[in-house]
BADOSE-986155 format. One line per 2 residues: number of its first residue (from 1); for each residue x, y, z of C-alpha. Coordinates in Angstrom, 1 decimal. Layout:
BEGIN
NUM) X,Y,Z; ...
***
This chain:
BEGIN
1) 1.4,4.0,-17.3; 3.5,0.8,-18.3
3) 0.8,-0.1,-20.9; 0.9,3.4,-22.6
5) 4.7,3.2,-22.2; 4.8,-0.4,-24.2
7) 2.8,1.3,-27.1; -0.6,-0.2,-26.3
9) -3.6,2.0,-26.7; -5.2,2.8,-23.1
11) -8.4,4.5,-21.7; -8.8,5.3,-18.0
13) -12.2,5.6,-16.7; -12.2,7.5,-13.7
15) -15.5,8.1,-12.0; -14.4,10.3,-9.3
17) -11.1,12.0,-8.6; -7.9,10.4,-9.9
19) -6.1,9.0,-6.5; -8.9,10.1,-4.4
21) -9.8,6.9,-2.8; -7.8,4.2,-1.3
23) -4.3,6.3,-2.4; -5.5,9.6,-0.9
25) -6.0,7.6,2.4; -3.1,6.0,2.9
27) 0.4,6.8,4.5; 2.6,6.1,1.6
29) 5.2,4.1,2.9; 7.3,2.3,0.2
31) 8.8,-1.1,2.2; 10.1,-4.2,1.6
33) 7.6,-6.6,3.5; 8.6,-9.9,4.4
35) 5.5,-11.5,5.9; 5.8,-14.1,3.1
37) 8.1,-15.1,0.4; 5.9,-13.7,-2.4
39) 4.9,-10.4,-0.7; 8.6,-10.3,0.0
41) 9.4,-10.6,-3.6; 6.7,-8.2,-4.9
43) 7.6,-5.3,-2.3; 11.3,-5.6,-3.2
45) 10.6,-5.3,-6.5; 8.1,-2.5,-6.2
47) 10.8,-0.7,-3.9; 13.4,-1.4,-6.9
49) 11.0,0.5,-9.5; 10.3,3.4,-7.2
51) 13.9,3.8,-6.8; 14.7,3.9,-10.6
53) 12.1,6.3,-11.3; 13.2,8.6,-8.4
55) 14.9,11.2,-10.3; 11.9,11.5,-12.6
57) 9.4,12.3,-9.9; 8.1,15.7,-9.6
59) 8.5,17.4,-6.2; 4.9,16.9,-5.2
61) 5.3,13.2,-4.7; 7.6,14.1,-1.8
63) 9.7,11.0,-2.4; 12.1,10.6,0.6
65) 14.3,8.0,1.7; 13.6,8.0,5.3
67) 14.4,4.4,6.0; 12.1,2.0,8.1
69) 12.8,1.4,11.9; 11.1,-1.6,13.0
71) 11.0,-1.2,16.8; 11.4,-4.1,19.2
73) 10.0,-3.6,22.7; 11.7,-6.7,24.5
75) 14.4,-9.5,24.2; 11.7,-11.9,22.1
77) 10.9,-9.0,19.5; 14.9,-8.7,19.3
79) 14.9,-12.4,18.0; 12.4,-11.2,15.4
81) 14.7,-8.4,14.4; 17.9,-10.9,13.7
83) 15.4,-13.4,11.9; 14.1,-10.4,9.6
85) 17.3,-9.2,8.9; 18.7,-12.3,8.1
87) 15.7,-12.7,5.7; 16.8,-9.3,4.2
89) 20.5,-10.0,3.9; 19.2,-13.5,1.8
91) 17.8,-11.4,-0.9; 20.6,-8.2,-0.7
93) 18.2,-5.9,0.9; 20.6,-3.8,3.3
95) 19.4,-3.7,7.0; 21.2,-2.6,10.4
97) 20.3,-3.9,13.4; 20.4,-1.3,16.4
99) 20.7,-2.1,20.1; 19.0,-0.2,22.8
101) 21.5,3.0,23.0; 21.5,3.1,18.9
103) 17.7,3.1,18.9; 17.7,6.1,21.6
105) 20.1,8.1,19.4; 18.5,7.4,16.0
107) 14.9,8.3,17.5; 15.3,10.5,20.8
109) 11.8,10.7,21.5; 11.0,7.2,21.7
111) 10.5,5.8,25.2; 13.4,4.4,27.4
113) 13.7,0.5,27.9; 12.9,-0.4,24.3
115) 15.2,-3.4,23.2; 16.3,-2.0,19.9
117) 15.2,-2.2,16.2; 16.2,-2.9,12.6
119) 16.9,0.0,10.2; 16.0,-0.8,6.7
121) 17.5,2.4,5.2; 16.3,2.0,1.6
123) 12.9,2.1,2.5; 11.2,5.4,1.5
125) 7.7,7.5,2.1; 5.9,9.1,-0.7
127) 2.6,11.4,-0.9; 0.2,9.3,-2.3
129) -2.3,11.3,-4.1; 0.4,13.0,-6.1
131) 1.9,9.8,-7.0; -1.2,8.2,-8.5
133) -1.6,11.8,-10.4; 1.8,11.7,-11.6
135) 1.5,7.8,-13.1; -1.7,9.1,-15.0
137) -0.1,12.3,-16.3; 2.8,10.6,-17.8
139) 0.1,7.6,-19.1; -2.0,10.8,-20.6
141) 1.3,12.3,-22.1; 2.1,8.8,-23.6
143) -1.5,8.9,-25.5; -3.6,7.4,-22.7
145) -7.3,8.9,-23.0; -8.9,9.8,-19.6
147) -12.6,9.2,-19.5; -13.7,11.0,-16.0
149) -16.8,11.5,-14.2; -18.9,8.3,-15.4
151) -19.0,5.1,-13.5; -18.7,1.7,-15.0
153) -21.3,-0.6,-14.4; -20.2,-3.7,-16.2
155) -16.8,-5.1,-17.5; -17.1,-8.5,-19.5
157) -16.2,-10.1,-22.9; -14.1,-7.0,-24.1
159) -16.9,-4.5,-23.4; -16.9,-2.0,-20.5
161) -20.7,-0.4,-20.2; -20.8,3.0,-18.7
163) -23.6,4.6,-16.4; -24.5,7.0,-19.1
165) -25.3,4.0,-21.8; -22.2,4.4,-23.4
167) -19.9,1.5,-24.0; -15.9,0.8,-24.7
169) -14.7,-2.3,-26.5; -10.8,-3.3,-25.7
171) -8.9,-6.4,-26.0; -8.1,-6.4,-22.7
173) -9.7,-4.9,-19.7; -8.0,-3.8,-16.5
175) -10.1,-3.8,-13.2; -8.1,-1.4,-10.4
177) -10.9,-0.6,-8.2; -9.7,-1.2,-4.9
179) -12.3,-2.4,-2.3; -15.2,-2.2,-5.1
181) -15.6,-5.7,-6.5; -18.9,-4.4,-8.1
183) -17.5,-5.2,-11.8; -16.1,-8.7,-10.5
185) -18.4,-10.1,-7.9; -17.0,-13.5,-8.3
187) -13.9,-12.6,-6.4; -13.5,-12.4,-2.7
189) -12.1,-8.9,-1.3; -12.8,-7.5,1.9
191) -12.8,-4.1,2.9; -10.2,-3.1,6.1
193) -11.1,0.2,7.6; -8.2,2.1,8.9
195) -7.6,5.4,10.8; -4.9,8.2,10.5
197) -4.2,11.2,12.3; -1.9,14.0,10.9
199) -0.3,16.5,13.3; 0.6,20.3,13.2
201) 4.5,20.9,12.1; 7.1,19.4,14.5
203) 10.3,19.1,12.5; 12.7,16.9,13.7
205) 10.3,14.9,16.1; 10.7,11.8,14.1
207) 13.3,10.9,11.8; 12.3,7.5,10.1
209) 9.4,5.6,9.4; 8.5,3.7,12.9
211) 6.8,0.7,13.1; 6.4,-1.7,16.1
213) 7.7,-5.3,15.4; 4.0,-6.3,16.3
215) 2.5,-4.4,13.4; 2.9,-7.8,11.2
217) 0.6,-9.7,14.0; -1.8,-6.8,13.8
219) -1.9,-6.8,9.7; -2.6,-10.7,9.7
221) -5.5,-10.5,12.2; -8.4,-11.3,9.7
223) -11.3,-10.9,11.7; -10.5,-8.8,14.8
225) -10.0,-5.5,15.1; -6.5,-4.1,16.2
227) -4.2,-1.2,16.4; -0.2,-0.9,15.9
229) 2.2,1.8,16.3; 3.2,3.6,13.4
231) 4.4,6.9,12.5; 5.9,8.6,9.8
233) 7.9,11.7,9.5; 6.2,14.2,6.3
235) 8.4,16.6,4.0; 6.1,19.4,5.7
237) 7.5,18.5,9.2; 4.0,17.0,10.1
239) 3.5,13.6,11.6; 1.4,10.8,10.0
241) 0.2,8.4,12.6; -1.4,5.2,12.5
243) -2.6,2.5,12.3; -5.8,0.4,12.6
245) -7.4,-2.1,11.0; -11.3,-3.1,11.4
247) -13.4,-5.2,9.8; -17.2,-5.1,9.2
249) -17.4,-1.4,9.5; -18.4,0.1,6.1
251) -18.7,3.7,7.1; -16.3,6.5,6.7
253) -16.9,8.0,10.2; -14.4,8.3,12.5
255) -14.4,5.3,15.3; -13.3,7.3,18.5
257) -12.9,4.1,20.4; -10.4,2.8,17.8
259) -8.9,6.1,17.2; -8.1,6.2,21.4
261) -6.8,2.8,21.2; -4.3,3.6,18.4
263) -3.2,6.8,19.9; -2.6,5.5,23.2
265) -0.7,2.8,21.5; 1.7,5.3,19.9
267) 1.8,6.8,23.0; 3.2,3.9,24.6
269) 6.3,4.1,22.3; 6.5,7.7,21.9
271) 4.8,9.4,25.3; 5.2,12.8,24.0
273) 3.3,12.3,21.0; 0.1,13.3,23.5
275) 1.2,16.5,23.9; 1.2,17.4,19.8
277) -1.6,18.9,18.0; -3.7,16.9,15.6
279) -5.2,19.2,12.5; -7.0,16.2,11.1
281) -8.3,12.7,11.4; -9.5,10.5,8.3
283) -10.6,6.9,7.4; -10.2,4.7,4.4
285) -10.4,1.2,3.1; -7.8,-1.5,2.4
287) -8.7,-4.1,-0.1; -7.8,-7.5,2.1
289) -7.9,-10.8,-0.1; -8.0,-14.4,1.8
291) -4.3,-15.0,1.2; -3.1,-11.5,2.0
293) -1.6,-11.3,-1.5; -2.8,-8.8,-4.4
295) -4.8,-10.3,-7.2; -2.7,-9.4,-10.4
297) -3.5,-11.2,-13.6; -5.9,-12.9,-15.9
299) -9.3,-14.3,-15.1; -11.4,-16.7,-16.7
301) -12.6,-14.2,-18.9; -9.8,-13.7,-21.4
303) -10.4,-10.1,-21.7; -10.4,-9.2,-18.1
305) -7.5,-8.7,-16.1; -7.1,-7.7,-12.4
307) -4.8,-5.4,-10.2; -6.6,-5.1,-6.7
309) -6.5,-6.5,-2.8; -3.2,-4.8,-2.2
311) -3.9,-4.6,1.4; -1.8,-1.9,2.8
313) 0.9,-2.2,0.5; -0.8,-0.3,-2.8
315) 1.7,2.5,-2.8; 4.8,0.2,-2.5
317) 3.6,-2.8,-5.0; 1.9,-0.4,-7.4
319) 5.1,0.0,-9.9; 5.6,-3.8,-9.6
321) 1.9,-4.5,-10.4; 1.9,-2.3,-13.3
323) 4.9,-4.0,-14.6; 3.6,-7.5,-14.3
325) 0.2,-6.9,-15.9; 1.9,-5.5,-18.8
327) 4.0,-8.6,-18.8; 0.9,-10.6,-18.9
329) -0.6,-8.3,-21.6; 2.2,-8.5,-23.8
331) 3.1,-11.9,-22.8; 6.4,-11.4,-21.9
333) 8.6,-13.0,-19.2; 8.4,-11.0,-15.9
335) 11.2,-10.1,-13.3; 9.5,-12.3,-10.5
337) 7.1,-15.4,-10.5; 3.7,-14.1,-11.3
339) 2.0,-17.1,-10.1; 1.2,-16.2,-6.3
341) -0.9,-13.4,-7.4; -3.2,-14.8,-9.8
343) -6.6,-14.1,-9.6; -7.4,-18.0,-9.7
345) -6.1,-18.5,-6.2; -8.9,-16.5,-4.7
347) -11.7,-17.4,-7.0; -15.2,-18.2,-5.5
349) -16.6,-21.5,-5.8; -18.8,-20.1,-8.3
351) -17.9,-19.5,-12.2; -16.9,-16.2,-13.2
353) -18.7,-17.1,-16.2; -21.9,-17.5,-14.6
***
């Protein structure tokens, strides 16, 4: 959409359903994440762009400013709450520290005895497949051409070759294929499997996007399987329950052992979750990079650009990544530093030209 809006001729090659892979598998949490200075800058920029387009979003996107409530289990985690608030304050992101009583008032279903939390009120939730469809529809309305049902098998030196034997030529090619690196095998992106559960409708059971403070520790484990308490209220009254992270499991099948650990973890924070009815469980794959930052920008092939490796922040960062890519292509200044996201930081030892 950004490239089409800037007046570039755009073609989108989509072999399957638009937004049907990682976007369809995610929670749709629009969150300012402070796990590194670069991620903080990018996610803040992404949230800002979401807020600016809010009025134009169709109802199907289900944008709701629910706020994120980071839950602290004990006094040690409350120290993290204050540190997190100081970081947000330093960049102008609004947040509010809640003590034990205020936390219980904000979310009555949380178990008693939790130490408190940090509310980031301007964070939001969206429905990712509808958001992906909106961006594509806007691009098409601006003149972009959608090429569906055929898989690209090679992309280099200004040529994209398709599985049906046809080819497209372009001065710039953007690879945005999630965990699939078949077009760019010289970069390191690793799939991290995750599970999600959606419940029946229980309006008012949860009011904010709830995340335990230990979530960041879970997200930073690059090898071990892990689970963390992460619950989201949907506009329908349903709850999305997460989250899990697994390496080395490339199957889409539900891992019942990990699923049980994830539900047990959720019940440690909200005991009555065990009484709710689940109507669906599914899995998806996050695209993780070695430095835990997305790859946005040019490669050694001057015609090939990347937008991938977003891990669990693809929805948050998608508007910012699109803007940064358009900045690269149009050789214009960016609102934030682009350097931390350059693909060159994680190229494998062998040359991309090999």
